[in-house]
C-alpha beads as a LAMMPS data file, in Angstrom:
LAMMPS data file: protein, C-alpha beads

312 atoms
311 bonds

1 atom types
1 bond types

-500.0 500.0 xlo xhi
-500.0 500.0 ylo yhi
-500.0 500.0 zlo zhi

Masses

1 110.0

Atoms # bond

1 1 1 321.288 119.009 -116.587
2 1 1 323.643 118.992 -119.584
3 1 1 324.038 122.718 -119.313
4 1 1 324.538 122.569 -115.531
5 1 1 327.317 120.047 -115.976
6 1 1 329.187 121.584 -118.854
7 1 1 332.012 122.741 -116.583
8 1 1 332.971 119.218 -115.988
9 1 1 332.187 118.059 -119.508
10 1 1 334.633 120.642 -120.818
11 1 1 337.272 118.803 -118.778
12 1 1 338.931 121.642 -116.933
13 1 1 338.742 124.406 -114.402
14 1 1 340.396 127.865 -114.330
15 1 1 342.019 128.582 -111.035
16 1 1 341.863 132.312 -110.782
17 1 1 344.173 132.355 -107.790
18 1 1 345.696 135.986 -107.497
19 1 1 345.024 137.020 -111.025
20 1 1 343.304 140.094 -109.624
21 1 1 346.787 141.234 -108.493
22 1 1 349.034 140.400 -111.527
23 1 1 351.716 142.533 -110.114
24 1 1 351.937 140.241 -107.081
25 1 1 352.366 136.964 -109.015
26 1 1 356.020 137.017 -109.552
27 1 1 356.691 137.998 -105.938
28 1 1 354.275 135.291 -104.825
29 1 1 356.148 132.782 -107.067
30 1 1 359.373 133.475 -105.408
31 1 1 358.061 133.477 -101.848
32 1 1 355.996 130.349 -102.212
33 1 1 358.817 128.545 -104.031
34 1 1 361.109 129.438 -101.058
35 1 1 358.565 128.187 -98.531
36 1 1 357.986 124.985 -100.497
37 1 1 361.737 124.163 -100.675
38 1 1 361.956 124.902 -96.946
39 1 1 359.022 122.478 -96.366
40 1 1 360.711 119.778 -98.432
41 1 1 364.159 120.100 -96.844
42 1 1 362.975 120.608 -93.192
43 1 1 360.447 117.778 -93.150
44 1 1 362.718 115.328 -94.997
45 1 1 365.412 116.155 -92.429
46 1 1 363.181 115.315 -89.538
47 1 1 361.965 112.043 -91.219
48 1 1 365.561 110.874 -92.047
49 1 1 367.002 111.911 -88.651
50 1 1 364.239 110.171 -86.686
51 1 1 364.803 107.006 -88.809
52 1 1 368.683 106.958 -88.478
53 1 1 368.988 107.869 -84.802
54 1 1 367.825 105.125 -82.438
55 1 1 367.552 107.682 -79.533
56 1 1 364.610 109.212 -81.446
57 1 1 362.745 105.862 -81.740
58 1 1 360.077 106.892 -79.406
59 1 1 356.408 107.896 -79.664
60 1 1 357.065 111.635 -79.799
61 1 1 359.336 111.407 -82.815
62 1 1 357.265 108.667 -84.425
63 1 1 354.261 111.064 -84.478
64 1 1 356.520 113.959 -85.513
65 1 1 357.733 111.859 -88.475
66 1 1 354.128 111.242 -89.418
67 1 1 353.426 114.919 -89.248
68 1 1 356.449 115.645 -91.429
69 1 1 355.454 113.090 -94.032
70 1 1 351.847 114.461 -93.904
71 1 1 353.070 118.069 -94.448
72 1 1 355.171 116.898 -97.381
73 1 1 352.138 115.357 -98.990
74 1 1 349.814 118.198 -98.043
75 1 1 351.872 120.914 -99.729
76 1 1 352.771 118.766 -102.644
77 1 1 348.986 118.167 -103.376
78 1 1 348.535 121.836 -104.245
79 1 1 351.576 124.052 -104.351
80 1 1 353.369 122.688 -107.523
81 1 1 350.174 123.280 -109.583
82 1 1 349.917 126.798 -107.926
83 1 1 353.446 127.568 -108.843
84 1 1 352.817 126.421 -112.493
85 1 1 349.816 128.671 -112.696
86 1 1 351.728 131.617 -111.145
87 1 1 354.578 131.208 -113.626
88 1 1 352.624 130.898 -116.908
89 1 1 349.654 132.583 -118.489
90 1 1 347.606 129.283 -118.369
91 1 1 345.830 128.951 -114.991
92 1 1 343.935 125.758 -115.789
93 1 1 343.581 122.317 -114.069
94 1 1 341.750 119.303 -115.566
95 1 1 338.556 118.230 -114.039
96 1 1 340.129 114.957 -112.942
97 1 1 343.139 116.807 -111.521
98 1 1 340.900 119.104 -109.615
99 1 1 338.912 116.177 -108.022
100 1 1 342.116 114.364 -107.138
101 1 1 343.628 117.613 -105.564
102 1 1 340.372 118.280 -103.687
103 1 1 340.385 114.727 -102.325
104 1 1 343.926 114.585 -101.157
105 1 1 344.205 118.240 -99.814
106 1 1 341.017 117.734 -97.734
107 1 1 342.093 114.249 -96.580
108 1 1 345.521 115.328 -95.521
109 1 1 344.265 118.478 -93.840
110 1 1 341.748 116.423 -91.825
111 1 1 344.444 113.864 -90.880
112 1 1 346.598 116.687 -89.626
113 1 1 343.912 117.873 -87.245
114 1 1 343.480 114.389 -85.807
115 1 1 347.262 113.759 -85.624
116 1 1 347.868 117.016 -83.689
117 1 1 345.277 115.794 -81.253
118 1 1 347.010 112.523 -80.913
119 1 1 350.419 114.241 -80.374
120 1 1 348.858 116.420 -77.516
121 1 1 347.768 113.160 -75.835
122 1 1 351.168 111.715 -76.170
123 1 1 352.611 114.938 -74.398
124 1 1 349.822 114.671 -71.808
125 1 1 350.839 111.133 -70.833
126 1 1 354.497 112.025 -70.904
127 1 1 354.127 114.872 -68.452
128 1 1 351.085 113.834 -66.327
129 1 1 351.541 110.004 -66.291
130 1 1 355.309 109.550 -66.690
131 1 1 355.457 106.291 -64.759
132 1 1 352.958 104.605 -67.028
133 1 1 354.192 106.262 -70.258
134 1 1 355.807 103.218 -71.809
135 1 1 352.624 101.100 -71.003
136 1 1 350.102 103.640 -72.224
137 1 1 352.134 104.679 -75.375
138 1 1 353.105 101.225 -76.436
139 1 1 354.404 101.051 -79.995
140 1 1 351.428 98.945 -81.188
141 1 1 349.023 101.513 -79.759
142 1 1 351.031 104.392 -81.277
143 1 1 350.751 102.680 -84.748
144 1 1 347.060 102.191 -84.148
145 1 1 346.581 105.912 -83.324
146 1 1 348.501 106.939 -86.460
147 1 1 346.455 104.584 -88.685
148 1 1 343.255 105.916 -87.144
149 1 1 344.349 109.527 -87.969
150 1 1 345.039 108.682 -91.605
151 1 1 341.838 106.562 -92.054
152 1 1 339.549 109.258 -90.534
153 1 1 341.084 111.877 -92.777
154 1 1 340.767 109.983 -95.967
155 1 1 337.201 108.764 -94.987
156 1 1 335.961 112.316 -94.325
157 1 1 337.487 113.496 -97.587
158 1 1 335.759 110.678 -99.501
159 1 1 332.358 111.842 -98.150
160 1 1 332.846 115.451 -99.265
161 1 1 334.641 114.613 -102.663
162 1 1 331.633 112.330 -103.540
163 1 1 329.129 115.149 -102.803
164 1 1 331.064 117.668 -104.836
165 1 1 331.296 115.182 -107.732
166 1 1 327.544 115.023 -108.031
167 1 1 326.749 118.650 -107.522
168 1 1 325.623 120.222 -110.911
169 1 1 327.962 122.944 -111.911
170 1 1 326.985 126.076 -113.688
171 1 1 328.231 127.246 -117.083
172 1 1 331.339 129.193 -115.892
173 1 1 334.134 127.044 -114.511
174 1 1 336.351 129.744 -112.923
175 1 1 337.339 128.767 -109.374
176 1 1 337.980 131.801 -107.218
177 1 1 340.904 130.108 -105.449
178 1 1 344.515 128.950 -106.142
179 1 1 343.554 125.333 -105.613
180 1 1 340.453 123.081 -105.594
181 1 1 338.827 123.494 -102.174
182 1 1 335.368 122.508 -101.134
183 1 1 334.002 125.998 -100.277
184 1 1 335.360 127.508 -103.558
185 1 1 333.878 124.715 -105.672
186 1 1 330.536 124.958 -103.974
187 1 1 330.372 128.507 -105.295
188 1 1 330.178 127.089 -108.819
189 1 1 326.955 125.165 -108.258
190 1 1 323.674 126.360 -109.799
191 1 1 321.573 124.455 -107.261
192 1 1 320.997 124.891 -103.539
193 1 1 324.082 123.652 -101.732
194 1 1 322.691 124.052 -98.306
195 1 1 322.942 120.347 -97.548
196 1 1 326.601 120.283 -98.586
197 1 1 327.411 123.280 -96.497
198 1 1 325.632 121.865 -93.582
199 1 1 327.550 118.639 -93.942
200 1 1 330.760 120.487 -94.229
201 1 1 330.013 122.520 -91.136
202 1 1 329.201 119.382 -89.106
203 1 1 332.270 117.442 -90.258
204 1 1 334.494 120.483 -89.779
205 1 1 333.170 120.857 -86.134
206 1 1 334.011 117.182 -85.614
207 1 1 337.451 117.278 -87.055
208 1 1 338.441 120.885 -86.129
209 1 1 336.607 121.900 -83.023
210 1 1 336.634 118.628 -81.101
211 1 1 340.433 118.037 -81.642
212 1 1 341.033 121.649 -80.653
213 1 1 338.961 121.337 -77.470
214 1 1 340.775 118.091 -76.594
215 1 1 344.187 119.575 -77.330
216 1 1 343.382 122.680 -75.093
217 1 1 342.184 120.311 -72.451
218 1 1 345.417 118.282 -72.597
219 1 1 347.596 121.353 -72.258
220 1 1 345.404 122.703 -69.403
221 1 1 346.205 119.445 -67.504
222 1 1 349.900 119.744 -68.590
223 1 1 350.076 123.333 -67.286
224 1 1 348.718 122.250 -63.919
225 1 1 351.291 119.399 -63.715
226 1 1 354.097 121.781 -64.778
227 1 1 353.252 124.364 -62.182
228 1 1 353.722 121.537 -59.406
229 1 1 357.208 120.764 -60.699
230 1 1 360.147 121.807 -58.670
231 1 1 362.901 121.173 -61.282
232 1 1 363.856 124.166 -63.405
233 1 1 365.353 121.939 -65.996
234 1 1 362.185 119.892 -66.183
235 1 1 360.106 122.964 -66.511
236 1 1 362.110 124.320 -69.350
237 1 1 362.006 120.947 -71.196
238 1 1 358.245 120.706 -70.802
239 1 1 357.595 124.251 -71.795
240 1 1 359.937 123.844 -74.773
241 1 1 358.258 120.789 -76.172
242 1 1 354.654 121.636 -75.332
243 1 1 355.084 125.262 -76.315
244 1 1 356.276 124.167 -79.832
245 1 1 353.226 121.939 -80.118
246 1 1 350.835 124.652 -79.150
247 1 1 352.357 127.038 -81.672
248 1 1 351.939 124.436 -84.419
249 1 1 348.289 123.896 -83.323
250 1 1 347.698 127.635 -83.366
251 1 1 349.195 128.184 -86.784
252 1 1 347.109 125.377 -88.316
253 1 1 343.764 125.463 -86.458
254 1 1 343.089 129.169 -86.492
255 1 1 343.305 129.695 -90.264
256 1 1 341.405 126.400 -90.849
257 1 1 338.589 127.598 -88.574
258 1 1 338.364 130.894 -90.408
259 1 1 337.867 128.986 -93.691
260 1 1 335.656 126.125 -92.747
261 1 1 333.608 127.375 -89.731
262 1 1 332.994 131.011 -90.364
263 1 1 330.303 132.078 -92.801
264 1 1 331.674 132.876 -96.191
265 1 1 330.759 135.818 -98.418
266 1 1 331.829 137.164 -101.698
267 1 1 333.852 140.002 -99.991
268 1 1 335.706 137.395 -97.864
269 1 1 336.729 135.124 -100.717
270 1 1 339.926 137.090 -101.511
271 1 1 340.730 137.122 -97.791
272 1 1 340.179 133.427 -97.632
273 1 1 342.749 132.873 -100.401
274 1 1 345.466 134.609 -98.267
275 1 1 344.434 132.669 -95.146
276 1 1 344.537 129.411 -97.180
277 1 1 348.135 130.356 -98.245
278 1 1 349.021 130.451 -94.527
279 1 1 347.960 126.870 -93.643
280 1 1 348.977 125.373 -96.964
281 1 1 352.294 127.029 -97.496
282 1 1 353.654 128.784 -94.383
283 1 1 352.689 126.404 -91.578
284 1 1 354.137 123.188 -93.078
285 1 1 357.455 124.927 -93.599
286 1 1 357.618 126.260 -90.092
287 1 1 356.780 122.978 -88.311
288 1 1 360.325 121.565 -88.654
289 1 1 361.793 124.871 -87.280
290 1 1 359.345 125.060 -84.448
291 1 1 359.946 121.488 -83.426
292 1 1 363.722 121.342 -83.801
293 1 1 365.191 124.715 -83.361
294 1 1 365.273 124.496 -79.567
295 1 1 365.100 120.766 -79.249
296 1 1 368.036 119.384 -77.430
297 1 1 367.330 115.876 -78.495
298 1 1 367.390 116.755 -82.160
299 1 1 370.656 118.802 -81.789
300 1 1 372.303 115.826 -80.035
301 1 1 371.028 113.524 -82.771
302 1 1 372.559 115.821 -85.412
303 1 1 375.912 115.722 -83.633
304 1 1 375.824 111.965 -83.296
305 1 1 374.906 111.600 -87.009
306 1 1 377.702 114.035 -88.106
307 1 1 380.266 112.330 -85.898
308 1 1 379.321 108.869 -87.348
309 1 1 379.713 110.285 -90.879
310 1 1 383.091 111.881 -89.905
311 1 1 384.360 108.530 -88.677
312 1 1 383.319 106.820 -91.912

Bonds

1 1 1 2
2 1 2 3
3 1 3 4
4 1 4 5
5 1 5 6
6 1 6 7
7 1 7 8
8 1 8 9
9 1 9 10
10 1 10 11
11 1 11 12
12 1 12 13
13 1 13 14
14 1 14 15
15 1 15 16
16 1 16 17
17 1 17 18
18 1 18 19
19 1 19 20
20 1 20 21
21 1 21 22
22 1 22 23
23 1 23 24
24 1 24 25
25 1 25 26
26 1 26 27
27 1 27 28
28 1 28 29
29 1 29 30
30 1 30 31
31 1 31 32
32 1 32 33
33 1 33 34
34 1 34 35
35 1 35 36
36 1 36 37
37 1 37 38
38 1 38 39
39 1 39 40
40 1 40 41
41 1 41 42
42 1 42 43
43 1 43 44
44 1 44 45
45 1 45 46
46 1 46 47
47 1 47 48
48 1 48 49
49 1 49 50
50 1 50 51
51 1 51 52
52 1 52 53
53 1 53 54
54 1 54 55
55 1 55 56
56 1 56 57
57 1 57 58
58 1 58 59
59 1 59 60
60 1 60 61
61 1 61 62
62 1 62 63
63 1 63 64
64 1 64 65
65 1 65 66
66 1 66 67
67 1 67 68
68 1 68 69
69 1 69 70
70 1 70 71
71 1 71 72
72 1 72 73
73 1 73 74
74 1 74 75
75 1 75 76
76 1 76 77
77 1 77 78
78 1 78 79
79 1 79 80
80 1 80 81
81 1 81 82
82 1 82 83
83 1 83 84
84 1 84 85
85 1 85 86
86 1 86 87
87 1 87 88
88 1 88 89
89 1 89 90
90 1 90 91
91 1 91 92
92 1 92 93
93 1 93 94
94 1 94 95
95 1 95 96
96 1 96 97
97 1 97 98
98 1 98 99
99 1 99 100
100 1 100 101
101 1 101 102
102 1 102 103
103 1 103 104
104 1 104 105
105 1 105 106
106 1 106 107
107 1 107 108
108 1 108 109
109 1 109 110
110 1 110 111
111 1 111 112
112 1 112 113
113 1 113 114
114 1 114 115
115 1 115 116
116 1 116 117
117 1 117 118
118 1 118 119
119 1 119 120
120 1 120 121
121 1 121 122
122 1 122 123
123 1 123 124
124 1 124 125
125 1 125 126
126 1 126 127
127 1 127 128
128 1 128 129
129 1 129 130
130 1 130 131
131 1 131 132
132 1 132 133
133 1 133 134
134 1 134 135
135 1 135 136
136 1 136 137
137 1 137 138
138 1 138 139
139 1 139 140
140 1 140 141
141 1 141 142
142 1 142 143
143 1 143 144
144 1 144 145
145 1 145 146
146 1 146 147
147 1 147 148
148 1 148 149
149 1 149 150
150 1 150 151
151 1 151 152
152 1 152 153
153 1 153 154
154 1 154 155
155 1 155 156
156 1 156 157
157 1 157 158
158 1 158 159
159 1 159 160
160 1 160 161
161 1 161 162
162 1 162 163
163 1 163 164
164 1 164 165
165 1 165 166
166 1 166 167
167 1 167 168
168 1 168 169
169 1 169 170
170 1 170 171
171 1 171 172
172 1 172 173
173 1 173 174
174 1 174 175
175 1 175 176
176 1 176 177
177 1 177 178
178 1 178 179
179 1 179 180
180 1 180 181
181 1 181 182
182 1 182 183
183 1 183 184
184 1 184 185
185 1 185 186
186 1 186 187
187 1 187 188
188 1 188 189
189 1 189 190
190 1 190 191
191 1 191 192
192 1 192 193
193 1 193 194
194 1 194 195
195 1 195 196
196 1 196 197
197 1 197 198
198 1 198 199
199 1 199 200
200 1 200 201
201 1 201 202
202 1 202 203
203 1 203 204
204 1 204 205
205 1 205 206
206 1 206 207
207 1 207 208
208 1 208 209
209 1 209 210
210 1 210 211
211 1 211 212
212 1 212 213
213 1 213 214
214 1 214 215
215 1 215 216
216 1 216 217
217 1 217 218
218 1 218 219
219 1 219 220
220 1 220 221
221 1 221 222
222 1 222 223
223 1 223 224
224 1 224 225
225 1 225 226
226 1 226 227
227 1 227 228
228 1 228 229
229 1 229 230
230 1 230 231
231 1 231 232
232 1 232 233
233 1 233 234
234 1 234 235
235 1 235 236
236 1 236 237
237 1 237 238
238 1 238 239
239 1 239 240
240 1 240 241
241 1 241 242
242 1 242 243
243 1 243 244
244 1 244 245
245 1 245 246
246 1 246 247
247 1 247 248
248 1 248 249
249 1 249 250
250 1 250 251
251 1 251 252
252 1 252 253
253 1 253 254
254 1 254 255
255 1 255 256
256 1 256 257
257 1 257 258
258 1 258 259
259 1 259 260
260 1 260 261
261 1 261 262
262 1 262 263
263 1 263 264
264 1 264 265
265 1 265 266
266 1 266 267
267 1 267 268
268 1 268 269
269 1 269 270
270 1 270 271
271 1 271 272
272 1 272 273
273 1 273 274
274 1 274 275
275 1 275 276
276 1 276 277
277 1 277 278
278 1 278 279
279 1 279 280
280 1 280 281
281 1 281 282
282 1 282 283
283 1 283 284
284 1 284 285
285 1 285 286
286 1 286 287
287 1 287 288
288 1 288 289
289 1 289 290
290 1 290 291
291 1 291 292
292 1 292 293
293 1 293 294
294 1 294 295
295 1 295 296
296 1 296 297
297 1 297 298
298 1 298 299
299 1 299 300
300 1 300 301
301 1 301 302
302 1 302 303
303 1 303 304
304 1 304 305
305 1 305 306
306 1 306 307
307 1 307 308
308 1 308 309
309 1 309 310
310 1 310 311
311 1 311 312
């Protein structure tokens, strides 16, 4: 047992990341730094704008602000460490740091799955039950849904993190990934991890497949309601808002399903790292653009804010 646990007793892991392609590391550093700055600026912009403009104090922008804050935390849980490892020769992370990173990245990723489902329900009520929208999406109920999303994510992560903590690790402590993720850490175990993999598969089905099915069901109902609309302006607004949400769902859920639901193999580990780059780096940076680029409410809020600043 002492030999099995010497990876943790030595106090660090080596994050191999993309060290097999050293010529890519400088390019990756610049690209990922750019996307990370876009994530910080774009999501902070949404949070601040939603807070300052009273016209955006509604359920849709309340959940969007939650998503923006979530994306800020999600990328920050792994990307700064990754940038440090790309820049310097040392590619290590402390054992405690790895466990913390594992816990928060999994918690925030799970929370995003549930939150995107909640946001699809909000759009379903807005389009299919417009006369009851203010009653069904009462602020207290919206806060309850947001809290439930965060609690479910952190509870699920606590389950998997505790399992990983007690898994005996073999002698080598090189993680074939750029951050501490459950499937990558399970590869280090020198005991049978079938129970861990089965638990991961079950919880991933609960927090990935079920939200995805409910989201698609919500938008199926929305599509039927939209087809019955006579107003061209109403159609454009609904398609603009809901289309943006569906794009975000696709960009997040498809890569996550490839990592957590499809069987892994040694040959697919390198592919998995590139897929993980997509949902940890690219998607959080694109969310602000997708939700705001063609959003008339946001454009009007920016004009009002700039006008207020000009008057001051």
